[in-house]
N, C-alpha and C positions, 0 to 999 in steps of 0.2 A: 504494500500500500504506500509505503514511503517513496519508493521509486516512481510509482504511478503518479503520485501527487507532485513530486518534483518535475516530472516530465510534462505535466499539464500546467506548470507555472504556479502551482498553489504553494502557500507557505506551510511549512511543517514546524511545529513547535515540539521540542524535545523536553519531556518532563521526567526528571529523575524519580525513580520509585524505590522503595525499600523492599528487599526480598531476602529470603533465607537462602543460605548456601545449598546448592544442589547435592543430593546424596546419590551415590552410584558412580558408574563409569560411563564416559561419553561413548557414543556409538559413531562419532564422526570419523570418517576416513579422509585425511587431508587432501590427497591427490584427487580422488574420485569426487568428493564433495566440492572441491574448488572448481573443477571443470563443469560440474552441474550448476554451480553458482554463476560462473561466467556465462554459461548458456542461457540461464534465466535472465540475467541482466541484459544480454544482447537481445533476447526476444522482447523484453519489456521496452527497451529503447526503440526497437524497430516498430513495435506496435503503437507506441505513443508519439514518437518523433523520429521517423525514419531518416530524415535528412541529416540528423546528427551522426548517423552511422555511415550512410552511403556517400555523403559529400567528402568527408576526410579520406575514405577509402579510395574514391575516384581521384582525388588530388594526389594521394600517394602513388597511384598507378600512373597518372600523368607525369609526375616528377620522375618516377622510375624509368618511364619510357624515354624522357628527355635525356636522363643520365646514360641510358643504354645507347641511344643514338649518338650522343656526343662522345661517349667512350669509344664506340665503334669507329667514329670518324677520326678521332684523335689518335687512336692506337692502331687501327687496321686500315684506315683510309677508306672505309665503307660509308657511302652517303646515307643509305637507309637500310638499317638492319631489320630483318623480319621479326625478331624478338621485340624490338622497340615498337614496331607497328602493331603487333599483337597486344602489347601492354597498353598502347594508346587506345586501341579499339575497345579493349576490355574496360578501360577507364570510362570511356563514353557510355558503354552499355551499363556499367554500374551506376553512373550518374542518371541515366534515363530511367533505370529501374527504381532508383531512389525517388525521382520525381513522380513516377507512377504510384509508388507506395504512399507517398505523401498526399497525392490527390485522393487515393482511396481512403486514407485515414481522415482527411478533412471532410470528405463526403459522408463518411460514417458518422462523424461527430456533429455534422451540421443538421442531421435529421432529428436530433434530440429535441 
């Protein structure tokens, strides 16, 4: 609920509470639960504000494609490397996918 509230621009107030120390042993498995936690955070971020996920990813792919093309030109004297072109096109596709996801989210919330 906290992540959903933050994603929708709502204010969240943290209130300290008193509690008793827990008895027993924890059933948390750090590696497995961490991956599940990251997956949950990514799903929530995409569900509520997809552009915060897809725009940085597409910018990263664009920058990586520029680095690959410049590196290929400076090191191997190749004007357009196929890897750079694929990275650039993937960046465009991720950006368009993000815009589509954002339109779907905005349409879903505008019907309320």
